[in-house]
VOGU-386674 format. One record per residue (C-alpha): x, y, z; residue number from 1; residue in three letters. Coordinates in nm, 3 decimals, padded with zeros to 5 digits. Example, Ala and Ser with C-alpha at 12.3 -4.5 7.8 and 13.67 -1.06 7.14 Angstrom:
2
+---------+---------+---------+-----+-----+
|       X |       Y |       Z |   i |  aa |
+---------+---------+---------+-----+-----+
|  01.230 | -00.450 |  00.780 |   1 | ala |
|  01.367 | -00.106 |  00.714 |   2 | ser |
+---------+---------+---------+-----+-----+
This chain:
403
+---------+---------+---------+-----+-----+
|       X |       Y |       Z |   i |  aa |
+---------+---------+---------+-----+-----+
|  12.304 |  01.622 |  01.507 |   1 | unk |
|  11.927 |  01.564 |  01.519 |   2 | unk |
|  11.718 |  01.388 |  01.256 |   3 | unk |
|  11.575 |  01.725 |  01.150 |   4 | unk |
|  11.921 |  01.875 |  01.107 |   5 | unk |
|  12.049 |  01.577 |  00.905 |   6 | unk |
|  11.752 |  01.587 |  00.671 |   7 | unk |
|  11.756 |  01.966 |  00.637 |   8 | unk |
|  12.130 |  01.965 |  00.575 |   9 | unk |
|  12.086 |  01.730 |  00.282 |  10 | unk |
|  11.793 |  01.928 |  00.139 |  11 | unk |
|  12.000 |  02.246 |  00.154 |  12 | unk |
|  12.328 |  02.077 |  00.075 |  13 | unk |
|  12.479 |  02.360 | -00.129 |  14 | unk |
|  12.285 |  02.657 |  00.004 |  15 | unk |
|  12.052 |  02.877 | -00.198 |  16 | unk |
|  12.220 |  03.102 | -00.451 |  17 | unk |
|  12.077 |  03.440 | -00.545 |  18 | unk |
|  11.961 |  03.293 | -00.876 |  19 | unk |
|  11.786 |  03.009 | -00.696 |  20 | unk |
|  11.614 |  03.258 | -00.466 |  21 | unk |
|  11.483 |  03.443 | -00.772 |  22 | unk |
|  11.362 |  03.116 | -00.918 |  23 | unk |
|  11.178 |  03.027 | -00.600 |  24 | unk |
|  10.984 |  03.352 | -00.630 |  25 | unk |
|  10.848 |  03.215 | -00.957 |  26 | unk |
|  10.768 |  02.877 | -00.801 |  27 | unk |
|  10.393 |  02.927 | -00.739 |  28 | unk |
|  10.330 |  03.052 | -01.093 |  29 | unk |
|  10.534 |  02.774 | -01.251 |  30 | unk |
|  10.352 |  02.508 | -01.050 |  31 | unk |
|  10.014 |  02.646 | -01.151 |  32 | unk |
|  10.112 |  02.669 | -01.517 |  33 | unk |
|  10.233 |  02.310 | -01.523 |  34 | unk |
|  09.959 |  02.149 | -01.315 |  35 | unk |
|  09.642 |  02.346 | -01.392 |  36 | unk |
|  09.530 |  02.076 | -01.635 |  37 | unk |
|  09.601 |  01.806 | -01.375 |  38 | unk |
|  09.351 |  01.931 | -01.117 |  39 | unk |
|  09.079 |  01.689 | -01.216 |  40 | unk |
|  08.993 |  01.450 | -00.934 |  41 | unk |
|  08.823 |  01.205 | -01.169 |  42 | unk |
|  08.990 |  00.889 | -01.037 |  43 | unk |
|  08.873 |  00.947 | -00.680 |  44 | unk |
|  08.522 |  01.052 | -00.790 |  45 | unk |
|  08.488 |  00.744 | -01.006 |  46 | unk |
|  08.593 |  00.526 | -00.712 |  47 | unk |
|  08.337 |  00.693 | -00.486 |  48 | unk |
|  08.060 |  00.646 | -00.742 |  49 | unk |
|  08.114 |  00.268 | -00.745 |  50 | unk |
|  08.063 |  00.231 | -00.368 |  51 | unk |
|  07.730 |  00.045 | -00.345 |  52 | unk |
|  07.617 |  00.090 |  00.014 |  53 | unk |
|  07.729 |  00.073 |  00.376 |  54 | unk |
|  07.929 | -00.081 |  00.537 |  55 | unk |
|  08.172 | -00.032 |  00.246 |  56 | unk |
|  08.221 |  00.332 |  00.336 |  57 | unk |
|  08.527 |  00.523 |  00.218 |  58 | unk |
|  08.759 |  00.671 |  00.476 |  59 | unk |
|  08.756 |  01.032 |  00.362 |  60 | unk |
|  09.102 |  01.117 |  00.497 |  61 | unk |
|  09.266 |  00.830 |  00.309 |  62 | unk |
|  09.079 |  00.914 | -00.011 |  63 | unk |
|  09.186 |  01.280 |  00.012 |  64 | unk |
|  09.546 |  01.183 |  00.085 |  65 | unk |
|  09.551 |  00.964 | -00.225 |  66 | unk |
|  09.410 |  01.249 | -00.434 |  67 | unk |
|  09.664 |  01.506 | -00.308 |  68 | unk |
|  09.951 |  01.260 | -00.349 |  69 | unk |
|  09.846 |  01.174 | -00.705 |  70 | unk |
|  09.823 |  01.543 | -00.799 |  71 | unk |
|  10.177 |  01.610 | -00.672 |  72 | unk |
|  10.309 |  01.284 | -00.819 |  73 | unk |
|  10.174 |  01.364 | -01.162 |  74 | unk |
|  10.295 |  01.725 | -01.142 |  75 | unk |
|  10.647 |  01.587 | -01.084 |  76 | unk |
|  10.643 |  01.274 | -01.301 |  77 | unk |
|  10.383 |  01.349 | -01.568 |  78 | unk |
|  10.182 |  01.059 | -01.704 |  79 | unk |
|  10.433 |  00.814 | -01.558 |  80 | unk |
|  10.342 |  00.894 | -01.198 |  81 | unk |
|  10.207 |  00.543 | -01.135 |  82 | unk |
|  10.495 |  00.361 | -01.311 |  83 | unk |
|  10.666 |  00.116 | -01.075 |  84 | unk |
|  10.429 |  00.226 | -00.799 |  85 | unk |
|  10.595 |  00.567 | -00.774 |  86 | unk |
|  10.288 |  00.738 | -00.630 |  87 | unk |
|  10.276 |  00.488 | -00.343 |  88 | unk |
|  10.648 |  00.519 | -00.283 |  89 | unk |
|  10.618 |  00.897 | -00.275 |  90 | unk |
|  10.346 |  00.867 | -00.011 |  91 | unk |
|  10.557 |  00.631 |  00.202 |  92 | unk |
|  10.860 |  00.861 |  00.187 |  93 | unk |
|  10.651 |  01.167 |  00.274 |  94 | unk |
|  10.524 |  00.980 |  00.581 |  95 | unk |
|  10.884 |  00.899 |  00.677 |  96 | unk |
|  10.980 |  01.266 |  00.644 |  97 | unk |
|  10.690 |  01.368 |  00.866 |  98 | unk |
|  10.801 |  01.127 |  01.139 |  99 | unk |
|  11.164 |  01.241 |  01.121 | 100 | unk |
|  11.091 |  01.613 |  01.107 | 101 | unk |
|  10.792 |  01.622 |  01.338 | 102 | unk |
|  10.903 |  01.394 |  01.619 | 103 | unk |
|  11.047 |  01.484 |  01.958 | 104 | unk |
|  11.423 |  01.549 |  01.950 | 105 | unk |
|  11.609 |  01.522 |  02.279 | 106 | unk |
|  11.889 |  01.748 |  02.156 | 107 | unk |
|  11.652 |  02.039 |  02.089 | 108 | unk |
|  11.519 |  02.052 |  02.445 | 109 | unk |
|  11.781 |  01.882 |  02.667 | 110 | unk |
|  12.117 |  01.926 |  02.488 | 111 | unk |
|  12.326 |  01.822 |  02.789 | 112 | unk |
|  12.130 |  01.499 |  02.830 | 113 | unk |
|  12.149 |  01.440 |  02.455 | 114 | unk |
|  12.527 |  01.474 |  02.471 | 115 | unk |
|  12.552 |  01.201 |  02.733 | 116 | unk |
|  12.323 |  00.971 |  02.535 | 117 | unk |
|  12.444 |  01.089 |  02.198 | 118 | unk |
|  12.613 |  00.766 |  02.093 | 119 | unk |
|  12.272 |  00.592 |  02.118 | 120 | unk |
|  12.036 |  00.856 |  01.981 | 121 | unk |
|  12.262 |  00.969 |  01.697 | 122 | unk |
|  12.332 |  00.614 |  01.582 | 123 | unk |
|  11.962 |  00.529 |  01.567 | 124 | unk |
|  11.852 |  00.854 |  01.403 | 125 | unk |
|  12.135 |  00.862 |  01.153 | 126 | unk |
|  12.045 |  00.517 |  01.027 | 127 | unk |
|  11.682 |  00.617 |  00.975 | 128 | unk |
|  11.773 |  00.948 |  00.811 | 129 | unk |
|  12.037 |  00.795 |  00.583 | 130 | unk |
|  11.797 |  00.523 |  00.473 | 131 | unk |
|  11.525 |  00.779 |  00.394 | 132 | unk |
|  11.780 |  01.001 |  00.221 | 133 | unk |
|  11.902 |  00.712 |  00.008 | 134 | unk |
|  11.552 |  00.613 | -00.102 | 135 | unk |
|  11.456 |  00.972 | -00.187 | 136 | unk |
|  11.781 |  01.024 | -00.378 | 137 | unk |
|  11.744 |  00.707 | -00.583 | 138 | unk |
|  11.381 |  00.781 | -00.672 | 139 | unk |
|  11.437 |  01.146 | -00.766 | 140 | unk |
|  11.756 |  01.067 | -00.958 | 141 | unk |
|  11.569 |  00.810 | -01.166 | 142 | unk |
|  11.288 |  01.058 | -01.237 | 143 | unk |
|  11.532 |  01.333 | -01.341 | 144 | unk |
|  11.727 |  01.093 | -01.567 | 145 | unk |
|  11.404 |  00.970 | -01.727 | 146 | unk |
|  11.313 |  01.332 | -01.805 | 147 | unk |
|  11.659 |  01.410 | -01.940 | 148 | unk |
|  11.642 |  01.107 | -02.167 | 149 | unk |
|  11.295 |  01.203 | -02.287 | 150 | unk |
|  11.408 |  01.561 | -02.344 | 151 | unk |
|  11.696 |  01.442 | -02.561 | 152 | unk |
|  11.462 |  01.249 | -02.791 | 153 | unk |
|  11.387 |  01.447 | -03.104 | 154 | unk |
|  11.028 |  01.518 | -03.193 | 155 | unk |
|  10.871 |  01.393 | -02.869 | 156 | unk |
|  10.529 |  01.543 | -02.803 | 157 | unk |
|  10.495 |  01.452 | -02.436 | 158 | unk |
|  10.321 |  01.701 | -02.207 | 159 | unk |
|  10.554 |  01.895 | -01.978 | 160 | unk |
|  10.557 |  01.853 | -01.601 | 161 | unk |
|  10.734 |  02.034 | -01.320 | 162 | unk |
|  11.056 |  01.835 | -01.356 | 163 | unk |
|  11.067 |  01.942 | -01.723 | 164 | unk |
|  11.033 |  02.304 | -01.611 | 165 | unk |
|  11.320 |  02.269 | -01.364 | 166 | unk |
|  11.543 |  02.115 | -01.632 | 167 | unk |
|  11.457 |  02.388 | -01.881 | 168 | unk |
|  11.563 |  02.671 | -01.649 | 169 | unk |
|  11.847 |  02.510 | -01.454 | 170 | unk |
|  12.119 |  02.688 | -01.653 | 171 | unk |
|  11.945 |  03.026 | -01.640 | 172 | unk |
|  11.896 |  03.015 | -01.262 | 173 | unk |
|  12.201 |  02.811 | -01.163 | 174 | unk |
|  11.996 |  02.524 | -01.026 | 175 | unk |
|  12.202 |  02.223 | -00.928 | 176 | unk |
|  12.082 |  01.864 | -00.915 | 177 | unk |
|  12.062 |  01.880 | -00.537 | 178 | unk |
|  11.856 |  02.198 | -00.562 | 179 | unk |
|  11.613 |  02.019 | -00.791 | 180 | unk |
|  11.579 |  01.726 | -00.554 | 181 | unk |
|  11.527 |  01.954 | -00.254 | 182 | unk |
|  11.256 |  02.150 | -00.438 | 183 | unk |
|  11.078 |  01.829 | -00.540 | 184 | unk |
|  11.089 |  01.696 | -00.183 | 185 | unk |
|  10.942 |  02.024 | -00.059 | 186 | unk |
|  10.657 |  01.989 | -00.308 | 187 | unk |
|  10.565 |  01.650 | -00.165 | 188 | unk |
|  10.621 |  01.735 |  00.198 | 189 | unk |
|  10.421 |  02.057 |  00.188 | 190 | unk |
|  10.151 |  01.957 | -00.058 | 191 | unk |
|  10.023 |  01.615 |  00.046 | 192 | unk |
|  09.935 |  01.598 |  00.416 | 193 | unk |
|  09.829 |  01.962 |  00.437 | 194 | unk |
|  09.584 |  01.953 |  00.144 | 195 | unk |
|  09.431 |  01.620 |  00.247 | 196 | unk |
|  09.392 |  01.737 |  00.608 | 197 | unk |
|  09.209 |  02.054 |  00.502 | 198 | unk |
|  08.974 |  01.854 |  00.279 | 199 | unk |
|  08.899 |  01.601 |  00.552 | 200 | unk |
|  08.813 |  01.858 |  00.821 | 201 | unk |
|  08.617 |  02.067 |  00.569 | 202 | unk |
|  08.394 |  01.767 |  00.495 | 203 | unk |
|  08.361 |  01.697 |  00.868 | 204 | unk |
|  08.252 |  02.054 |  00.940 | 205 | unk |
|  08.006 |  02.046 |  00.650 | 206 | unk |
|  07.850 |  01.728 |  00.786 | 207 | unk |
|  07.826 |  01.885 |  01.132 | 208 | unk |
|  07.652 |  02.190 |  00.981 | 209 | unk |
|  07.403 |  02.054 |  00.721 | 210 | unk |
|  07.275 |  02.404 |  00.639 | 211 | unk |
|  07.629 |  02.508 |  00.538 | 212 | unk |
|  07.657 |  02.198 |  00.319 | 213 | unk |
|  07.322 |  02.280 |  00.153 | 214 | unk |
|  07.429 |  02.638 |  00.086 | 215 | unk |
|  07.763 |  02.529 | -00.060 | 216 | unk |
|  07.608 |  02.261 | -00.281 | 217 | unk |
|  07.354 |  02.512 | -00.409 | 218 | unk |
|  07.627 |  02.756 | -00.510 | 219 | unk |
|  07.854 |  02.496 | -00.673 | 220 | unk |
|  07.572 |  02.333 | -00.869 | 221 | unk |
|  07.431 |  02.670 | -00.976 | 222 | unk |
|  07.763 |  02.791 | -01.118 | 223 | unk |
|  07.858 |  02.466 | -01.295 | 224 | unk |
|  07.717 |  02.440 | -01.649 | 225 | unk |
|  07.427 |  02.197 | -01.682 | 226 | unk |
|  07.531 |  01.856 | -01.812 | 227 | unk |
|  07.895 |  01.901 | -01.714 | 228 | unk |
|  08.022 |  01.587 | -01.539 | 229 | unk |
|  08.264 |  01.757 | -01.300 | 230 | unk |
|  08.349 |  02.106 | -01.181 | 231 | unk |
|  08.634 |  02.250 | -01.388 | 232 | unk |
|  08.891 |  02.503 | -01.270 | 233 | unk |
|  08.736 |  02.784 | -01.475 | 234 | unk |
|  08.406 |  02.738 | -01.288 | 235 | unk |
|  08.559 |  02.822 | -00.949 | 236 | unk |
|  08.595 |  03.198 | -01.001 | 237 | unk |
|  08.227 |  03.265 | -00.931 | 238 | unk |
|  08.207 |  03.045 | -00.618 | 239 | unk |
|  08.253 |  03.298 | -00.336 | 240 | unk |
|  08.097 |  03.077 | -00.068 | 241 | unk |
|  08.332 |  02.790 | -00.160 | 242 | unk |
|  08.629 |  03.019 | -00.094 | 243 | unk |
|  08.471 |  03.130 |  00.234 | 244 | unk |
|  08.431 |  02.765 |  00.344 | 245 | unk |
|  08.798 |  02.695 |  00.264 | 246 | unk |
|  08.908 |  03.008 |  00.450 | 247 | unk |
|  08.703 |  02.920 |  00.755 | 248 | unk |
|  08.845 |  02.566 |  00.752 | 249 | unk |
|  09.199 |  02.706 |  00.743 | 250 | unk |
|  09.116 |  02.945 |  01.027 | 251 | unk |
|  08.962 |  02.688 |  01.260 | 252 | unk |
|  09.182 |  02.394 |  01.158 | 253 | unk |
|  09.520 |  02.517 |  01.025 | 254 | unk |
|  09.700 |  02.204 |  00.896 | 255 | unk |
|  10.034 |  02.328 |  01.036 | 256 | unk |
|  09.929 |  02.489 |  01.366 | 257 | unk |
|  10.278 |  02.602 |  01.471 | 258 | unk |
|  10.400 |  02.697 |  01.123 | 259 | unk |
|  10.763 |  02.635 |  01.028 | 260 | unk |
|  11.016 |  02.751 |  01.291 | 261 | unk |
|  11.211 |  03.070 |  01.217 | 262 | unk |
|  11.528 |  03.226 |  01.365 | 263 | unk |
|  11.536 |  03.590 |  01.472 | 264 | unk |
|  11.798 |  03.781 |  01.272 | 265 | unk |
|  11.865 |  04.058 |  01.525 | 266 | unk |
|  11.804 |  04.144 |  01.891 | 267 | unk |
|  11.456 |  04.290 |  01.937 | 268 | unk |
|  11.188 |  04.358 |  02.197 | 269 | unk |
|  10.838 |  04.218 |  02.142 | 270 | unk |
|  10.563 |  04.315 |  02.386 | 271 | unk |
|  10.820 |  04.378 |  02.658 | 272 | unk |
|  11.013 |  04.056 |  02.599 | 273 | unk |
|  11.373 |  04.069 |  02.477 | 274 | unk |
|  11.431 |  03.826 |  02.190 | 275 | unk |
|  11.805 |  03.770 |  02.128 | 276 | unk |
|  11.941 |  03.721 |  01.780 | 277 | unk |
|  11.938 |  03.355 |  01.674 | 278 | unk |
|  11.639 |  03.262 |  01.890 | 279 | unk |
|  11.412 |  02.997 |  01.743 | 280 | unk |
|  11.068 |  03.153 |  01.694 | 281 | unk |
|  10.755 |  02.940 |  01.665 | 282 | unk |
|  10.429 |  03.106 |  01.560 | 283 | unk |
|  10.112 |  02.949 |  01.704 | 284 | unk |
|  09.871 |  03.026 |  01.423 | 285 | unk |
|  09.614 |  02.789 |  01.578 | 286 | unk |
|  09.587 |  03.011 |  01.889 | 287 | unk |
|  09.590 |  03.334 |  01.687 | 288 | unk |
|  09.304 |  03.213 |  01.469 | 289 | unk |
|  09.091 |  03.138 |  01.778 | 290 | unk |
|  09.167 |  03.457 |  01.971 | 291 | unk |
|  08.832 |  03.604 |  02.089 | 292 | unk |
|  08.982 |  03.955 |  02.072 | 293 | unk |
|  09.038 |  03.911 |  01.699 | 294 | unk |
|  08.747 |  03.693 |  01.588 | 295 | unk |
|  08.373 |  03.691 |  01.640 | 296 | unk |
|  08.264 |  03.359 |  01.797 | 297 | unk |
|  08.607 |  03.208 |  01.724 | 298 | unk |
|  08.516 |  02.849 |  01.811 | 299 | unk |
|  08.225 |  02.838 |  01.566 | 300 | unk |
|  08.250 |  02.728 |  01.202 | 301 | unk |
|  08.099 |  03.032 |  01.026 | 302 | unk |
|  08.205 |  03.076 |  00.660 | 303 | unk |
|  07.971 |  03.378 |  00.641 | 304 | unk |
|  08.230 |  03.582 |  00.834 | 305 | unk |
|  08.440 |  03.590 |  00.513 | 306 | unk |
|  08.152 |  03.688 |  00.282 | 307 | unk |
|  08.068 |  04.047 |  00.185 | 308 | unk |
|  07.934 |  04.222 |  00.492 | 309 | unk |
|  08.085 |  03.965 |  00.728 | 310 | unk |
|  08.310 |  04.054 |  01.021 | 311 | unk |
|  08.621 |  03.919 |  00.842 | 312 | unk |
|  08.530 |  04.002 |  00.482 | 313 | unk |
|  08.846 |  04.211 |  00.432 | 314 | unk |
|  09.081 |  03.952 |  00.590 | 315 | unk |
|  09.286 |  03.724 |  00.368 | 316 | unk |
|  09.566 |  03.469 |  00.415 | 317 | unk |
|  09.818 |  03.622 |  00.172 | 318 | unk |
|  10.040 |  03.744 |  00.457 | 319 | unk |
|  09.910 |  04.098 |  00.511 | 320 | unk |
|  09.662 |  04.018 |  00.789 | 321 | unk |
|  09.855 |  03.879 |  01.086 | 322 | unk |
|  09.545 |  03.749 |  01.261 | 323 | unk |
|  09.513 |  03.493 |  00.981 | 324 | unk |
|  09.842 |  03.336 |  00.869 | 325 | unk |
|  09.787 |  02.964 |  00.794 | 326 | unk |
|  10.053 |  02.991 |  00.519 | 327 | unk |
|  10.290 |  03.218 |  00.711 | 328 | unk |
|  10.382 |  03.570 |  00.601 | 329 | unk |
|  10.664 |  03.780 |  00.461 | 330 | unk |
|  10.952 |  03.642 |  00.258 | 331 | unk |
|  10.906 |  03.296 |  00.409 | 332 | unk |
|  10.539 |  03.263 |  00.320 | 333 | unk |
|  10.453 |  02.920 |  00.179 | 334 | unk |
|  10.552 |  02.924 | -00.193 | 335 | unk |
|  10.290 |  02.659 | -00.269 | 336 | unk |
|  09.998 |  02.868 | -00.140 | 337 | unk |
|  09.822 |  02.903 | -00.476 | 338 | unk |
|  09.883 |  02.543 | -00.573 | 339 | unk |
|  09.752 |  02.407 | -00.242 | 340 | unk |
|  09.448 |  02.632 | -00.256 | 341 | unk |
|  09.364 |  02.524 | -00.610 | 342 | unk |
|  09.396 |  02.157 | -00.511 | 343 | unk |
|  09.161 |  02.197 | -00.213 | 344 | unk |
|  08.902 |  02.408 | -00.396 | 345 | unk |
|  08.867 |  02.183 | -00.701 | 346 | unk |
|  08.832 |  01.863 | -00.497 | 347 | unk |
|  08.591 |  02.009 | -00.242 | 348 | unk |
|  08.378 |  02.159 | -00.518 | 349 | unk |
|  08.356 |  01.822 | -00.692 | 350 | unk |
|  08.277 |  01.633 | -00.373 | 351 | unk |
|  07.971 |  01.849 | -00.307 | 352 | unk |
|  07.878 |  01.876 | -00.677 | 353 | unk |
|  07.882 |  01.508 | -00.768 | 354 | unk |
|  07.745 |  01.358 | -00.447 | 355 | unk |
|  07.502 |  01.400 | -00.163 | 356 | unk |
|  07.660 |  01.278 |  00.159 | 357 | unk |
|  07.520 |  01.070 |  00.442 | 358 | unk |
|  07.653 |  00.967 |  00.780 | 359 | unk |
|  07.665 |  00.596 |  00.871 | 360 | unk |
|  07.356 |  00.452 |  01.040 | 361 | unk |
|  07.340 |  00.541 |  01.406 | 362 | unk |
|  07.575 |  00.839 |  01.374 | 363 | unk |
|  07.446 |  01.194 |  01.408 | 364 | unk |
|  07.612 |  01.522 |  01.317 | 365 | unk |
|  07.685 |  01.599 |  01.682 | 366 | unk |
|  07.876 |  01.269 |  01.711 | 367 | unk |
|  08.149 |  01.375 |  01.466 | 368 | unk |
|  08.469 |  01.409 |  01.669 | 369 | unk |
|  08.722 |  01.666 |  01.550 | 370 | unk |
|  08.977 |  01.606 |  01.824 | 371 | unk |
|  09.314 |  01.642 |  01.651 | 372 | unk |
|  09.629 |  01.432 |  01.657 | 373 | unk |
|  09.935 |  01.655 |  01.681 | 374 | unk |
|  10.235 |  01.622 |  01.452 | 375 | unk |
|  10.422 |  01.815 |  01.185 | 376 | unk |
|  10.072 |  01.857 |  01.044 | 377 | unk |
|  09.753 |  01.774 |  01.231 | 378 | unk |
|  09.449 |  01.571 |  01.137 | 379 | unk |
|  09.139 |  01.438 |  01.314 | 380 | unk |
|  09.203 |  01.156 |  01.560 | 381 | unk |
|  08.887 |  00.970 |  01.453 | 382 | unk |
|  08.853 |  00.864 |  01.091 | 383 | unk |
|  08.568 |  01.029 |  00.903 | 384 | unk |
|  08.355 |  00.774 |  00.718 | 385 | unk |
|  08.070 |  00.890 |  00.493 | 386 | unk |
|  07.838 |  00.735 |  00.237 | 387 | unk |
|  07.848 |  00.912 | -00.103 | 388 | unk |
|  07.519 |  00.911 | -00.293 | 389 | unk |
|  07.559 |  01.019 | -00.658 | 390 | unk |
|  07.316 |  01.289 | -00.764 | 391 | unk |
|  06.997 |  01.160 | -00.930 | 392 | unk |
|  07.078 |  01.255 | -01.290 | 393 | unk |
|  07.453 |  01.267 | -01.246 | 394 | unk |
|  07.618 |  00.971 | -01.420 | 395 | unk |
|  07.985 |  00.923 | -01.343 | 396 | unk |
|  08.120 |  00.846 | -01.688 | 397 | unk |
|  08.465 |  00.975 | -01.611 | 398 | unk |
|  08.803 |  00.894 | -01.755 | 399 | unk |
|  09.121 |  01.010 | -01.593 | 400 | unk |
|  09.256 |  01.335 | -01.734 | 401 | unk |
|  09.519 |  01.279 | -01.998 | 402 | unk |
|  09.445 |  00.907 | -02.046 | 403 | unk |
+---------+---------+---------+-----+-----+
C-alpha cells in the first residue's frame, strides 16, 4: 500500500455517511461564518512595516505562507492558535503531508516492480506515514479535548471557531471523531500552500507589469475609506479589478495544476477514447487554462479579460465553465473555494493598499523568474524578494485582531 493510500485510508477511516455528506455541503458557509472576522492580516503587515531597508528584504512566499497558515490555525484553534507553537507544528505537518501525497509512488506506475521491492518501499513509507499520522492525531485530539473542556465550562464567553462548530453539530450530522480530524486536516492541506502560492505569483505578476499594479492600487485605495488603516472585508465588494487580478492569477498559475485525481464511475467514450470504469482520471487545468483555442493571448497576464467587455467577462471558476476550473467542478468541486478566495483577496488588497513595492537594486521587472517547481501544489522556483515602502501618510498602528 502506497503512502497516499495509507494516509487517505486514515483520513477516510469510517467512510462518509449520508449525514456527513450533507454537512460537507454546508462546509464553505460554515467556514466563512466562523472565520470572516479572522481575515485581518495585521500581523504580517505590521512585520512588513518594520523592515527598514534592503538587504533585509522579506521573502514574499514565506510571508504569505505564514499568513495563510495563521488564518487556518486560528480558524481551527481560536485565540489559542499559537499556544505551544501549534501554528508552526501545523505548518510542519502540512509540509509532511505534501511530501507523502505528492511524491512519486512506484506502486502507482510499476506495480510489478513495486511488488518485488515491496518489503523495502512499504517498510520505509509506512514508518513515515505512521509517524505523521501519530503526530496529527495527537495534535488534533488535544485541540478537540481543549474545546470540549471549554464548552463544558458554564458561562464562558469565548469566541467560537471551526472546531466549536463541528462539536455543536456532530450529533445532528453523525460526525465521528475521525471525521472531525479528517475535515480539519483537509482544511490545512487545501488552504495553506494553495493560498500562499496564489498570493506569491500574483505579487510577482504585478511587479512584472507595473501598470497593472498601479491600476490595482488605484482601485483599492479609492474604495477604502480615508483614514482606515487596513482594507476590511466589507470594502472588497466594489473592487472588480482586484477580483479580475485574482482570476487571471488562477488562470495562468493554478496552484494545483493537475487537480485531485478522480475515478471514472462507468465505461464511457471521450473524444473517441474508451475510458473503462475505475480508470484514474487526472485533469490538467494548467493546460486547459493556456489553450489558445479557448483564450485570447493565453500566455499573457491580462486581468482586463475578466472585466466588463473583456473576452472572458462571462467566465467564472464556480464549476460551470470548463475552460476555467482551478477549483474543479461538479460534486467534487473544492469545498473551501469561498474561504480560499476570501483569504487571497483580503491579503492582496492590503499588500497593495498599505505599501508601495520596489524590486531589489539591480533587479528589473523582466528579471523576475516564474519558472515553477512541481509538486502536489506548485510555486515559483526562485524566491520573490521585494522591498515594502509604507505609504506616505499611512501609519501602521495595528494590533492583531481579537487581541
